N, CA, C, O and the ligand as a Tripos MOL2 file, in Angstrom:
@<TRIPOS>MOLECULE
protein
  297   295    75     0     0
PROTEIN
NO_CHARGES

@<TRIPOS>ATOM
      1 N         -23.7290   76.8210   -5.5520 N.3       1 MET1
      2 CA        -23.5530   75.7480   -6.5280 C.3       1 MET1
      3 C         -24.7730   74.8230   -6.5230 C.2       1 MET1
      4 O         -25.5940   74.8640   -5.6070 O.2       1 MET1
      5 N         -24.8730   73.9990   -7.5490 N.am      2 LYS2
      6 CA        -25.9820   73.0690   -7.6600 C.3       2 LYS2
      7 C         -25.7070   71.8340   -6.7990 C.2       2 LYS2
      8 O         -24.5770   71.3500   -6.7380 O.2       2 LYS2
      9 N         -26.7380   71.3350   -6.1450 N.am      3 CYS3
     10 CA        -26.5620   70.1760   -5.2700 C.3       3 CYS3
     11 C         -26.2840   68.9230   -6.0930 C.2       3 CYS3
     12 O         -26.9790   68.6470   -7.0710 O.2       3 CYS3
     13 N         -25.2570   68.1610   -5.6880 N.am      4 ALA4
     14 CA        -24.8830   66.9470   -6.4140 C.3       4 ALA4
     15 C         -25.7250   65.7450   -5.9930 C.2       4 ALA4
     16 O         -25.7170   64.7150   -6.6680 O.2       4 ALA4
     17 N         -26.4310   65.8680   -4.9120 N.am      5 ILE5
     18 CA        -27.2200   64.7440   -4.3990 C.3       5 ILE5
     19 C         -28.6130   64.7140   -5.0290 C.2       5 ILE5
     20 O         -28.9910   63.7240   -5.6550 O.2       5 ILE5
     21 N         -29.3690   65.7910   -4.8650 N.am      6 CYS6
     22 CA        -30.7440   65.7780   -5.3650 C.3       6 CYS6
     23 C         -30.8440   66.4110   -6.7560 C.2       6 CYS6
     24 O         -31.8360   66.2110   -7.4560 O.2       6 CYS6
     25 N         -29.8340   67.1640   -7.1540 N.am      7 ARG7
     26 CA        -29.7690   67.8020   -8.4750 C.3       7 ARG7
     27 C         -30.8940   68.8130   -8.7210 C.2       7 ARG7
     28 O         -31.1140   69.2500   -9.8510 O.2       7 ARG7
     29 N         -31.5870   69.1670   -7.6660 N.am      8 ASN8
     30 CA        -32.6490   70.1570   -7.8030 C.3       8 ASN8
     31 C         -32.3630   71.4220   -7.0100 C.2       8 ASN8
     32 O         -32.7250   72.5310   -7.4020 O.2       8 ASN8
     33 N         -31.7110   71.2160   -5.9000 N.am      9 GLY9
     34 CA        -31.4890   72.3370   -4.9840 C.3       9 GLY9
     35 C         -30.2620   73.1470   -5.3340 C.2       9 GLY9
     36 O         -29.4190   72.7400   -6.1340 O.2       9 GLY9
     37 N         -30.1890   74.3070   -4.7080 N.am     10 ILE10
     38 CA        -29.0300   75.1810   -4.8070 C.3      10 ILE10
     39 C         -28.4690   75.3020   -3.3910 C.2      10 ILE10
     40 O         -29.2250   75.4460   -2.4300 O.2      10 ILE10
     41 N         -27.1490   75.2440   -3.2670 N.am     11 THR11
     42 CA        -26.5720   75.3450   -1.9310 C.3      11 THR11
     43 C         -26.4540   76.8000   -1.5070 C.2      11 THR11
     44 O         -26.1860   77.6900   -2.3140 O.2      11 THR11
     45 N         -26.6640   77.0080   -0.2200 N.am     12 GLU12
     46 CA        -26.5710   78.3400    0.3650 C.3      12 GLU12
     47 C         -25.6020   78.2970    1.5260 C.2      12 GLU12
     48 O         -25.4600   77.2720    2.1940 O.2      12 GLU12
     49 N         -24.9310   79.4250    1.7650 N.am     13 GLU13
     50 CA        -23.9880   79.4730    2.8790 C.3      13 GLU13
     51 C         -24.7190   79.4090    4.1990 C.2      13 GLU13
     52 O         -25.7360   80.0720    4.4090 O.2      13 GLU13
     53 N         -24.1770   78.5980    5.0780 N.am     14 GLY14
     54 CA        -24.7850   78.4870    6.3970 C.3      14 GLY14
     55 C         -23.8140   77.8320    7.3590 C.2      14 GLY14
     56 O         -22.6100   77.7620    7.1090 O.2      14 GLY14
     57 N         -24.3610   77.3570    8.4570 N.am     15 TYR15
     58 CA        -23.5340   76.7090    9.4690 C.3      15 TYR15
     59 C         -24.1210   75.3600    9.8150 C.2      15 TYR15
     60 O         -25.3350   75.1580    9.7720 O.2      15 TYR15
     61 N         -23.2380   74.4420   10.1600 N.am     16 THR16
     62 CA        -23.6940   73.1250   10.5500 C.3      16 THR16
     63 C         -22.9050   72.6510   11.7620 C.2      16 THR16
     64 O         -21.9630   73.3090   12.2010 O.2      16 THR16
     65 N         -23.2940   71.5230   12.2860 N.am     17 THR17
     66 CA        -22.5930   70.9030   13.4070 C.3      17 THR17
     67 C         -21.9420   69.6220   12.9060 C.2      17 THR17
     68 O         -22.5860   68.8000   12.2540 O.2      17 THR17
     69 N         -20.6630   69.4600   13.2170 N.am     18 VAL18
     70 CA        -19.9340   68.2790   12.7610 C.3      18 VAL18
     71 C         -19.4950   67.4620   13.9750 C.2      18 VAL18
     72 O         -18.9420   68.0060   14.9310 O.2      18 VAL18
     73 N         -19.7420   66.1750   13.9300 N.am     19 VAL19
     74 CA        -19.3020   65.2800   14.9990 C.3      19 VAL19
     75 C         -18.1880   64.3950   14.4550 C.2      19 VAL19
     76 O         -18.3510   63.7130   13.4420 O.2      19 VAL19
     77 N         -17.0520   64.4190   15.1480 N.am     20 LEU20
     78 CA        -15.9190   63.5760   14.7590 C.3      20 LEU20
     79 C         -15.6750   62.5460   15.8500 C.2      20 LEU20
     80 O         -15.6400   62.8800   17.0340 O.2      20 LEU20
     81 N         -15.5090   61.3070   15.4510 N.am     21 GLU21
     82 CA        -15.2180   60.2660   16.4250 C.3      21 GLU21
     83 C         -13.9160   59.5780   16.0720 C.2      21 GLU21
     84 O         -13.7270   59.1060   14.9510 O.2      21 GLU21
     85 N         -13.0350   59.5280   17.0300 N.am     22 ARG22
     86 CA        -11.7420   58.8720   16.8600 C.3      22 ARG22
     87 C         -11.4790   58.0200   18.0870 C.2      22 ARG22
     88 O         -11.4830   58.5390   19.2040 O.2      22 ARG22
     89 N         -11.2530   56.7340   17.9100 N.am     23 ASP23
     90 CA        -11.0260   55.8610   19.0610 C.3      23 ASP23
     91 C         -12.0930   56.1240   20.1100 C.2      23 ASP23
     92 O         -13.2820   55.9360   19.8530 O.2      23 ASP23
     93 N         -11.6660   56.5670   21.3110 N.am     24 GLN24
     94 CA        -12.6540   56.7970   22.3630 C.3      24 GLN24
     95 C         -13.0350   58.2700   22.4740 C.2      24 GLN24
     96 O         -13.7160   58.6580   23.4230 O.2      24 GLN24
     97 N         -12.6080   59.0930   21.5210 N.am     25 MET25
     98 CA        -12.8610   60.5290   21.6010 C.3      25 MET25
     99 C         -14.0310   60.9430   20.7020 C.2      25 MET25
    100 O         -14.1560   60.4880   19.5640 O.2      25 MET25
    101 N         -14.8700   61.8070   21.2400 N.am     26 THR26
    102 CA        -15.9430   62.3880   20.4440 C.3      26 THR26
    103 C         -15.8250   63.9060   20.5150 C.2      26 THR26
    104 O         -15.8370   64.4950   21.5960 O.2      26 THR26
    105 N         -15.7120   64.5210   19.3550 N.am     27 LEU27
    106 CA        -15.6320   65.9780   19.2840 C.3      27 LEU27
    107 C         -16.8480   66.5050   18.5450 C.2      27 LEU27
    108 O         -17.2160   65.9970   17.4860 O.2      27 LEU27
    109 N         -17.4640   67.5240   19.1110 N.am     28 VAL28
    110 CA        -18.6110   68.1430   18.4760 C.3      28 VAL28
    111 C         -18.2330   69.5880   18.1400 C.2      28 VAL28
    112 O         -17.9950   70.4060   19.0290 O.2      28 VAL28
    113 N         -18.1830   69.8760   16.8640 N.am     29 PHE29
    114 CA        -17.8740   71.2280   16.4070 C.3      29 PHE29
    115 C         -19.1680   71.9240   16.0370 C.2      29 PHE29
    116 O         -19.9320   71.4440   15.2000 O.2      29 PHE29
    117 N         -19.4060   73.0700   16.6760 N.am     30 LYS30
    118 CA        -20.6050   73.8310   16.3490 C.3      30 LYS30
    119 C         -20.2260   75.0120   15.4720 C.2      30 LYS30
    120 O         -19.0800   75.4620   15.4690 O.2      30 LYS30
    121 N         -21.1960   75.4990   14.7380 N.am     31 ARG31
    122 CA        -21.0050   76.6490   13.8470 C.3      31 ARG31
    123 C         -19.8640   76.4220   12.8510 C.2      31 ARG31
    124 O         -18.9820   77.2650   12.6880 O.2      31 ARG31
    125 N         -19.9050   75.2780   12.1990 N.am     32 VAL32
    126 CA        -18.9380   75.0060   11.1390 C.3      32 VAL32
    127 C         -19.5080   75.5630    9.8430 C.2      32 VAL32
    128 O         -20.6240   75.2090    9.4620 O.2      32 VAL32
    129 N         -18.7560   76.4350    9.1500 N.am     33 PRO33
    130 CA        -19.2740   76.9830    7.8990 C.3      33 PRO33
    131 C         -19.4710   75.8990    6.8450 C.2      33 PRO33
    132 O         -18.5950   75.0570    6.6460 O.2      33 PRO33
    133 N         -20.6020   75.9160    6.1800 N.am     34 ALA34
    134 CA        -20.9030   74.8950    5.1810 C.3      34 ALA34
    135 C         -21.8430   75.4660    4.1310 C.2      34 ALA34
    136 O         -22.4990   76.4860    4.3450 O.2      34 ALA34
    137 N         -21.8930   74.7860    2.9950 N.am     35 GLU35
    138 CA        -22.8830   75.0870    1.9600 C.3      35 GLU35
    139 C         -23.9960   74.0680    2.1450 C.2      35 GLU35
    140 O         -23.7490   72.8620    2.1390 O.2      35 GLU35
    141 N         -25.2080   74.5480    2.3080 N.am     36 ILE36
    142 CA        -26.3190   73.6420    2.6010 C.3      36 ILE36
    143 C         -27.3680   73.7310    1.5000 C.2      36 ILE36
    144 O         -27.8000   74.8180    1.1150 O.2      36 ILE36
    145 N         -27.7640   72.5750    1.0070 N.am     37 CYS37
    146 CA        -28.7490   72.5180   -0.0740 C.3      37 CYS37
    147 C         -30.1170   72.9890    0.4350 C.2      37 CYS37
    148 O         -30.5870   72.5530    1.4860 O.2      37 CYS37
    149 N         -30.7390   73.8810   -0.3260 N.am     38 ASN38
    150 CA        -32.0400   74.4100    0.1000 C.3      38 ASN38
    151 C         -33.1800   73.4590   -0.2370 C.2      38 ASN38
    152 O         -34.3380   73.7390    0.0730 O.2      38 ASN38
    153 N         -32.8590   72.3500   -0.8640 N.am     39 ASN39
    154 CA        -33.8880   71.3790   -1.2080 C.3      39 ASN39
    155 C         -33.8240   70.1370   -0.3170 C.2      39 ASN39
    156 O         -34.8100   69.7940    0.3360 O.2      39 ASN39
    157 N         -32.6700   69.4600   -0.2840 N.am     40 CYS40
    158 CA        -32.5830   68.1980    0.4630 C.3      40 CYS40
    159 C         -31.8170   68.3320    1.7720 C.2      40 CYS40
    160 O         -31.8370   67.4170    2.5960 O.2      40 CYS40
    161 N         -31.1440   69.4590    1.9720 N.am     41 GLY41
    162 CA        -30.4480   69.6570    3.2450 C.3      41 GLY41
    163 C         -29.0540   69.0700    3.3020 C.2      41 GLY41
    164 O         -28.4190   69.0890    4.3570 O.2      41 GLY41
    165 N         -28.5620   68.5450    2.1790 N.am     42 GLU42
    166 CA        -27.2000   68.0150    2.1350 C.3      42 GLU42
    167 C         -26.2110   69.1300    2.4690 C.2      42 GLU42
    168 O         -26.3630   70.2710    2.0340 O.2      42 GLU42
    169 N         -25.1880   68.7680    3.2560 N.am     43 GLU43
    170 CA        -24.2090   69.7650    3.6820 C.3      43 GLU43
    171 C         -22.8730   69.5290    2.9920 C.2      43 GLU43
    172 O         -22.3860   68.4000    2.9260 O.2      43 GLU43
    173 N         -22.2950   70.5900    2.4880 N.am     44 TYR44
    174 CA        -20.9850   70.5050    1.8220 C.3      44 TYR44
    175 C         -19.9900   71.3240    2.6160 C.2      44 TYR44
    176 O         -20.1570   72.5290    2.8050 O.2      44 TYR44
    177 N         -18.9530   70.6480    3.0770 N.am     45 ILE45
    178 CA        -17.9100   71.3330    3.8440 C.3      45 ILE45
    179 C         -16.6710   71.4320    2.9730 C.2      45 ILE45
    180 O         -16.2490   70.4370    2.3830 O.2      45 ILE45
    181 N         -16.0850   72.6110    2.8860 N.am     46 SER46
    182 CA        -14.9210   72.8010    2.0160 C.3      46 SER46
    183 C         -13.7330   72.0170    2.5460 C.2      46 SER46
    184 O         -13.6640   71.7080    3.7350 O.2      46 SER46
    185 N         -12.7900   71.6930    1.6550 N.am     47 SER47
    186 CA        -11.6330   70.9030    2.0640 C.3      47 SER47
    187 C         -10.7690   71.6650    3.0650 C.2      47 SER47
    188 O         -10.1120   71.0510    3.9060 O.2      47 SER47
    189 N         -10.7620   73.0170    2.9810 N.am     48 GLU48
    190 CA         -9.9810   73.8060    3.9350 C.3      48 GLU48
    191 C         -10.5760   73.6500    5.3310 C.2      48 GLU48
    192 O          -9.8560   73.4440    6.3090 O.2      48 GLU48
    193 N         -11.8990   73.7500    5.4070 N.am     49 VAL49
    194 CA        -12.5780   73.6280    6.6970 C.3      49 VAL49
    195 C         -12.3810   72.2150    7.2420 C.2      49 VAL49
    196 O         -12.1380   72.0200    8.4330 O.2      49 VAL49
    197 N         -12.4920   71.2420    6.3520 N.am     50 ASN50
    198 CA        -12.3150   69.8470    6.7430 C.3      50 ASN50
    199 C         -10.9180   69.6090    7.3060 C.2      50 ASN50
    200 O         -10.7520   68.9190    8.3110 O.2      50 ASN50
    201 N          -9.9140   70.1900    6.6460 N.am     51 LYS51
    202 CA         -8.5380   70.0500    7.1140 C.3      51 LYS51
    203 C          -8.3680   70.6600    8.4990 C.2      51 LYS51
    204 O          -7.7110   70.0900    9.3700 O.2      51 LYS51
    205 N          -8.9730   71.8280    8.6850 N.am     52 ALA52
    206 CA         -8.8870   72.5040    9.9730 C.3      52 ALA52
    207 C          -9.5390   71.6670   11.0680 C.2      52 ALA52
    208 O          -9.0430   71.6070   12.1930 O.2      52 ALA52
    209 N         -10.6440   71.0280   10.7330 N.am     53 LEU53
    210 CA        -11.3360   70.1690   11.7050 C.3      53 LEU53
    211 C         -10.4450   69.0030   12.1180 C.2      53 LEU53
    212 O         -10.3420   68.6720   13.2990 O.2      53 LEU53
    213 N          -9.8010   68.3820   11.1230 N.am     54 LEU54
    214 CA         -8.9570   67.2210   11.4050 C.3      54 LEU54
    215 C          -7.7130   67.6090   12.1980 C.2      54 LEU54
    216 O          -7.2450   66.8650   13.0600 O.2      54 LEU54
    217 N          -7.1840   68.8090   11.8790 N.am     55 ARG55
    218 CA         -6.0230   69.3070   12.6010 C.3      55 ARG55
    219 C          -6.3890   69.4940   14.0720 C.2      55 ARG55
    220 O          -5.6460   69.1080   14.9750 O.2      55 ARG55
    221 N          -7.5400   70.0900   14.2770 N.am     56 HIS56
    222 CA         -8.0260   70.3350   15.6270 C.3      56 HIS56
    223 C          -8.2490   69.0100   16.3640 C.2      56 HIS56
    224 O          -7.9160   68.8730   17.5410 O.2      56 HIS56
    225 N          -8.8120   68.0530   15.6540 N.am     57 ALA57
    226 CA         -9.1140   66.7550   16.2590 C.3      57 ALA57
    227 C          -7.8280   66.0730   16.7260 C.2      57 ALA57
    228 O          -7.7920   65.4540   17.7900 O.2      57 ALA57
    229 N          -6.7790   66.1930   15.9180 N.am     58 ARG58
    230 CA         -5.5060   65.5710   16.2640 C.3      58 ARG58
    231 C          -4.9570   66.1680   17.5580 C.2      58 ARG58
    232 O          -4.4360   65.4630   18.4220 O.2      58 ARG58
    233 N          -5.0930   67.5040   17.6640 N.am     59 LYS59
    234 CA         -4.6100   68.2190   18.8410 C.3      59 LYS59
    235 C          -5.3570   67.7560   20.0920 C.2      59 LYS59
    236 O          -4.7570   67.5130   21.1400 O.2      59 LYS59
    237 N          -6.6790   67.6390   19.9560 N.am     60 GLU60
    238 CA         -7.5030   67.2150   21.1010 C.3      60 GLU60
    239 C          -7.1950   65.7710   21.4790 C.2      60 GLU60
    240 O          -7.1940   65.4150   22.6570 O.2      60 GLU60
    241 N          -6.9350   64.9480   20.4730 N.am     61 LEU61
    242 CA         -6.6160   63.5390   20.7060 C.3      61 LEU61
    243 C          -5.3320   63.4300   21.5210 C.2      61 LEU61
    244 O          -5.2270   62.6070   22.4290 O.2      61 LEU61
    245 N          -4.3460   64.2830   21.1790 N.am     62 ASN62
    246 CA         -3.0810   64.2910   21.9040 C.3      62 ASN62
    247 C          -3.2650   64.7310   23.3500 C.2      62 ASN62
    248 O          -2.5100   64.3290   24.2350 O.2      62 ASN62
    249 N          -4.2810   65.5610   23.5790 N.am     63 ARG63
    250 CA         -4.5480   66.0330   24.9390 C.3      63 ARG63
    251 C          -5.3050   64.9940   25.7450 C.2      63 ARG63
    252 O          -5.4750   65.1530   26.9540 O.2      63 ARG63
    253 N          -5.7600   63.9390   25.0980 N.am     64 GLY64
    254 CA         -6.4870   62.8870   25.8030 C.3      64 GLY64
    255 C          -7.9330   63.2140   26.0900 C.2      64 GLY64
    256 O          -8.5360   62.6550   27.0060 O.2      64 GLY64
    257 N          -8.5000   64.1370   25.2940 N.am     65 VAL65
    258 CA         -9.8990   64.5030   25.4510 C.3      65 VAL65
    259 C         -10.7900   63.3220   25.0570 C.2      65 VAL65
    260 O         -10.4850   62.6110   24.0990 O.2      65 VAL65
    261 N         -11.8840   63.1090   25.7870 N.am     66 THR66
    262 CA        -12.8080   62.0500   25.3930 C.3      66 THR66
    263 C         -14.1080   62.6110   24.8260 C.2      66 THR66
    264 O         -14.7150   62.0060   23.9420 O.2      66 THR66
    265 N         -14.5340   63.7660   25.3330 N.am     67 LEU67
    266 CA        -15.7460   64.3920   24.7990 C.3      67 LEU67
    267 C         -15.5980   65.8970   24.9370 C.2      67 LEU67
    268 O         -15.3220   66.4090   26.0220 O.2      67 LEU67
    269 N         -15.7830   66.5910   23.8390 N.am     68 GLU68
    270 CA        -15.6510   68.0290   23.8900 C.3      68 GLU68
    271 C         -16.5590   68.6850   22.8620 C.2      68 GLU68
    272 O         -16.7160   68.1960   21.7430 O.2      68 GLU68
    273 N         -17.1510   69.8030   23.2660 N.am     69 MET69
    274 CA        -17.9710   70.5690   22.3500 C.3      69 MET69
    275 C         -17.2520   71.8820   22.0740 C.2      69 MET69
    276 O         -16.8940   72.6150   22.9960 O.2      69 MET69
    277 N         -17.0480   72.1650   20.8100 N.am     70 LEU70
    278 CA        -16.2540   73.3280   20.4240 C.3      70 LEU70
    279 C         -17.0060   74.2070   19.4360 C.2      70 LEU70
    280 O         -17.8200   73.7320   18.6450 O.2      70 LEU70
    281 N         -16.7140   75.4880   19.5020 N.am     71 ASN71
    282 CA        -17.2050   76.3830   18.4720 C.3      71 ASN71
    283 C         -16.1300   76.4940   17.4170 C.2      71 ASN71
    284 O         -14.9960   76.8680   17.7150 O.2      71 ASN71
    285 N         -16.4750   76.1730   16.1910 N.am     72 PHE72
    286 CA        -15.4930   76.2480   15.1300 C.3      72 PHE72
    287 C         -15.3450   77.7050   14.6960 C.2      72 PHE72
    288 O         -16.3320   78.4000   14.4580 O.2      72 PHE72
    289 N         -14.0940   78.1510   14.5980 N.am     73 ALA73
    290 CA        -13.8350   79.4950   14.0920 C.3      73 ALA73
    291 C         -12.9390   79.3580   12.8740 C.2      73 ALA73
    292 O         -11.7720   78.9880   13.0020 O.2      73 ALA73
    293 N         -13.4560   79.6440   11.7240 N.am     74 ALA74
    294 CA        -12.6870   79.4710   10.4820 C.3      74 ALA74
    295 C         -11.6550   80.5850   10.3580 C.2      74 ALA74
    296 O         -10.9040   80.6240    9.3830 O.2      74 ALA74
    297 ZN        -29.8980   68.7140   -2.5530 Zn       75 ZN75
@<TRIPOS>BOND
     1     1     2 1
     2     2     3 1
     3     3     4 2
     4     3     5 am
     5     5     6 1
     6     6     7 1
     7     7     8 2
     8     7     9 am
     9     9    10 1
    10    10    11 1
    11    11    12 2
    12    11    13 am
    13    13    14 1
    14    14    15 1
    15    15    16 2
    16    15    17 am
    17    17    18 1
    18    18    19 1
    19    19    20 2
    20    19    21 am
    21    21    22 1
    22    22    23 1
    23    23    24 2
    24    23    25 am
    25    25    26 1
    26    26    27 1
    27    27    28 2
    28    27    29 am
    29    29    30 1
    30    30    31 1
    31    31    32 2
    32    31    33 am
    33    33    34 1
    34    34    35 1
    35    35    36 2
    36    35    37 am
    37    37    38 1
    38    38    39 1
    39    39    40 2
    40    39    41 am
    41    41    42 1
    42    42    43 1
    43    43    44 2
    44    43    45 am
    45    45    46 1
    46    46    47 1
    47    47    48 2
    48    47    49 am
    49    49    50 1
    50    50    51 1
    51    51    52 2
    52    51    53 am
    53    53    54 1
    54    54    55 1
    55    55    56 2
    56    55    57 am
    57    57    58 1
    58    58    59 1
    59    59    60 2
    60    59    61 am
    61    61    62 1
    62    62    63 1
    63    63    64 2
    64    63    65 am
    65    65    66 1
    66    66    67 1
    67    67    68 2
    68    67    69 am
    69    69    70 1
    70    70    71 1
    71    71    72 2
    72    71    73 am
    73    73    74 1
    74    74    75 1
    75    75    76 2
    76    75    77 am
    77    77    78 1
    78    78    79 1
    79    79    80 2
    80    79    81 am
    81    81    82 1
    82    82    83 1
    83    83    84 2
    84    83    85 am
    85    85    86 1
    86    86    87 1
    87    87    88 2
    88    87    89 am
    89    89    90 1
    90    90    91 1
    91    91    92 2
    92    91    93 am
    93    93    94 1
    94    94    95 1
    95    95    96 2
    96    95    97 am
    97    97    98 1
    98    98    99 1
    99    99   100 2
   100    99   101 am
   101   101   102 1
   102   102   103 1
   103   103   104 2
   104   103   105 am
   105   105   106 1
   106   106   107 1
   107   107   108 2
   108   107   109 am
   109   109   110 1
   110   110   111 1
   111   111   112 2
   112   111   113 am
   113   113   114 1
   114   114   115 1
   115   115   116 2
   116   115   117 am
   117   117   118 1
   118   118   119 1
   119   119   120 2
   120   119   121 am
   121   121   122 1
   122   122   123 1
   123   123   124 2
   124   123   125 am
   125   125   126 1
   126   126   127 1
   127   127   128 2
   128   127   129 am
   129   129   130 1
   130   130   131 1
   131   131   132 2
   132   131   133 am
   133   133   134 1
   134   134   135 1
   135   135   136 2
   136   135   137 am
   137   137   138 1
   138   138   139 1
   139   139   140 2
   140   139   141 am
   141   141   142 1
   142   142   143 1
   143   143   144 2
   144   143   145 am
   145   145   146 1
   146   146   147 1
   147   147   148 2
   148   147   149 am
   149   149   150 1
   150   150   151 1
   151   151   152 2
   152   151   153 am
   153   153   154 1
   154   154   155 1
   155   155   156 2
   156   155   157 am
   157   157   158 1
   158   158   159 1
   159   159   160 2
   160   159   161 am
   161   161   162 1
   162   162   163 1
   163   163   164 2
   164   163   165 am
   165   165   166 1
   166   166   167 1
   167   167   168 2
   168   167   169 am
   169   169   170 1
   170   170   171 1
   171   171   172 2
   172   171   173 am
   173   173   174 1
   174   174   175 1
   175   175   176 2
   176   175   177 am
   177   177   178 1
   178   178   179 1
   179   179   180 2
   180   179   181 am
   181   181   182 1
   182   182   183 1
   183   183   184 2
   184   183   185 am
   185   185   186 1
   186   186   187 1
   187   187   188 2
   188   187   189 am
   189   189   190 1
   190   190   191 1
   191   191   192 2
   192   191   193 am
   193   193   194 1
   194   194   195 1
   195   195   196 2
   196   195   197 am
   197   197   198 1
   198   198   199 1
   199   199   200 2
   200   199   201 am
   201   201   202 1
   202   202   203 1
   203   203   204 2
   204   203   205 am
   205   205   206 1
   206   206   207 1
   207   207   208 2
   208   207   209 am
   209   209   210 1
   210   210   211 1
   211   211   212 2
   212   211   213 am
   213   213   214 1
   214   214   215 1
   215   215   216 2
   216   215   217 am
   217   217   218 1
   218   218   219 1
   219   219   220 2
   220   219   221 am
   221   221   222 1
   222   222   223 1
   223   223   224 2
   224   223   225 am
   225   225   226 1
   226   226   227 1
   227   227   228 2
   228   227   229 am
   229   229   230 1
   230   230   231 1
   231   231   232 2
   232   231   233 am
   233   233   234 1
   234   234   235 1
   235   235   236 2
   236   235   237 am
   237   237   238 1
   238   238   239 1
   239   239   240 2
   240   239   241 am
   241   241   242 1
   242   242   243 1
   243   243   244 2
   244   243   245 am
   245   245   246 1
   246   246   247 1
   247   247   248 2
   248   247   249 am
   249   249   250 1
   250   250   251 1
   251   251   252 2
   252   251   253 am
   253   253   254 1
   254   254   255 1
   255   255   256 2
   256   255   257 am
   257   257   258 1
   258   258   259 1
   259   259   260 2
   260   259   261 am
   261   261   262 1
   262   262   263 1
   263   263   264 2
   264   263   265 am
   265   265   266 1
   266   266   267 1
   267   267   268 2
   268   267   269 am
   269   269   270 1
   270   270   271 1
   271   271   272 2
   272   271   273 am
   273   273   274 1
   274   274   275 1
   275   275   276 2
   276   275   277 am
   277   277   278 1
   278   278   279 1
   279   279   280 2
   280   279   281 am
   281   281   282 1
   282   282   283 1
   283   283   284 2
   284   283   285 am
   285   285   286 1
   286   286   287 1
   287   287   288 2
   288   287   289 am
   289   289   290 1
   290   290   291 1
   291   291   292 2
   292   291   293 am
   293   293   294 1
   294   294   295 1
   295   295   296 2
@<TRIPOS>SUBSTRUCTURE
     1 MET1         2 RESIDUE 1 A MET
     2 LYS2         6 RESIDUE 1 A LYS
     3 CYS3        10 RESIDUE 1 A CYS
     4 ALA4        14 RESIDUE 1 A ALA
     5 ILE5        18 RESIDUE 1 A ILE
     6 CYS6        22 RESIDUE 1 A CYS
     7 ARG7        26 RESIDUE 1 A ARG
     8 ASN8        30 RESIDUE 1 A ASN
     9 GLY9        34 RESIDUE 1 A GLY
    10 ILE10       38 RESIDUE 1 A ILE
    11 THR11       42 RESIDUE 1 A THR
    12 GLU12       46 RESIDUE 1 A GLU
    13 GLU13       50 RESIDUE 1 A GLU
    14 GLY14       54 RESIDUE 1 A GLY
    15 TYR15       58 RESIDUE 1 A TYR
    16 THR16       62 RESIDUE 1 A THR
    17 THR17       66 RESIDUE 1 A THR
    18 VAL18       70 RESIDUE 1 A VAL
    19 VAL19       74 RESIDUE 1 A VAL
    20 LEU20       78 RESIDUE 1 A LEU
    21 GLU21       82 RESIDUE 1 A GLU
    22 ARG22       86 RESIDUE 1 A ARG
    23 ASP23       90 RESIDUE 1 A ASP
    24 GLN24       94 RESIDUE 1 A GLN
    25 MET25       98 RESIDUE 1 A MET
    26 THR26      102 RESIDUE 1 A THR
    27 LEU27      106 RESIDUE 1 A LEU
    28 VAL28      110 RESIDUE 1 A VAL
    29 PHE29      114 RESIDUE 1 A PHE
    30 LYS30      118 RESIDUE 1 A LYS
    31 ARG31      122 RESIDUE 1 A ARG
    32 VAL32      126 RESIDUE 1 A VAL
    33 PRO33      130 RESIDUE 1 A PRO
    34 ALA34      134 RESIDUE 1 A ALA
    35 GLU35      138 RESIDUE 1 A GLU
    36 ILE36      142 RESIDUE 1 A ILE
    37 CYS37      146 RESIDUE 1 A CYS
    38 ASN38      150 RESIDUE 1 A ASN
    39 ASN39      154 RESIDUE 1 A ASN
    40 CYS40      158 RESIDUE 1 A CYS
    41 GLY41      162 RESIDUE 1 A GLY
    42 GLU42      166 RESIDUE 1 A GLU
    43 GLU43      170 RESIDUE 1 A GLU
    44 TYR44      174 RESIDUE 1 A TYR
    45 ILE45      178 RESIDUE 1 A ILE
    46 SER46      182 RESIDUE 1 A SER
    47 SER47      186 RESIDUE 1 A SER
    48 GLU48      190 RESIDUE 1 A GLU
    49 VAL49      194 RESIDUE 1 A VAL
    50 ASN50      198 RESIDUE 1 A ASN
    51 LYS51      202 RESIDUE 1 A LYS
    52 ALA52      206 RESIDUE 1 A ALA
    53 LEU53      210 RESIDUE 1 A LEU
    54 LEU54      214 RESIDUE 1 A LEU
    55 ARG55      218 RESIDUE 1 A ARG
    56 HIS56      222 RESIDUE 1 A HIS
    57 ALA57      226 RESIDUE 1 A ALA
    58 ARG58      230 RESIDUE 1 A ARG
    59 LYS59      234 RESIDUE 1 A LYS
    60 GLU60      238 RESIDUE 1 A GLU
    61 LEU61      242 RESIDUE 1 A LEU
    62 ASN62      246 RESIDUE 1 A ASN
    63 ARG63      250 RESIDUE 1 A ARG
    64 GLY64      254 RESIDUE 1 A GLY
    65 VAL65      258 RESIDUE 1 A VAL
    66 THR66      262 RESIDUE 1 A THR
    67 LEU67      266 RESIDUE 1 A LEU
    68 GLU68      270 RESIDUE 1 A GLU
    69 MET69      274 RESIDUE 1 A MET
    70 LEU70      278 RESIDUE 1 A LEU
    71 ASN71      282 RESIDUE 1 A ASN
    72 PHE72      286 RESIDUE 1 A PHE
    73 ALA73      290 RESIDUE 1 A ALA
    74 ALA74      294 RESIDUE 1 A ALA
    75 ZN75       297 GROUP 0 **** ****
């Protein structure tokens, strides 16, 4: 798709790293599937992936995790 930020680039499938912070917890998700603009580098994460990230974050929060690095598996 066309990038909504720079309006010049085209997004390509790739992977990114997402950091989520909640209260005192920091979660780092690696290899999160995303569409990345080949011009400005803006990252677009689908709502399904975003939902999965938040679901995971809630689970970790309940476990009392404060810092964790995870590999995201869609
Ligand atoms: Zn762009």
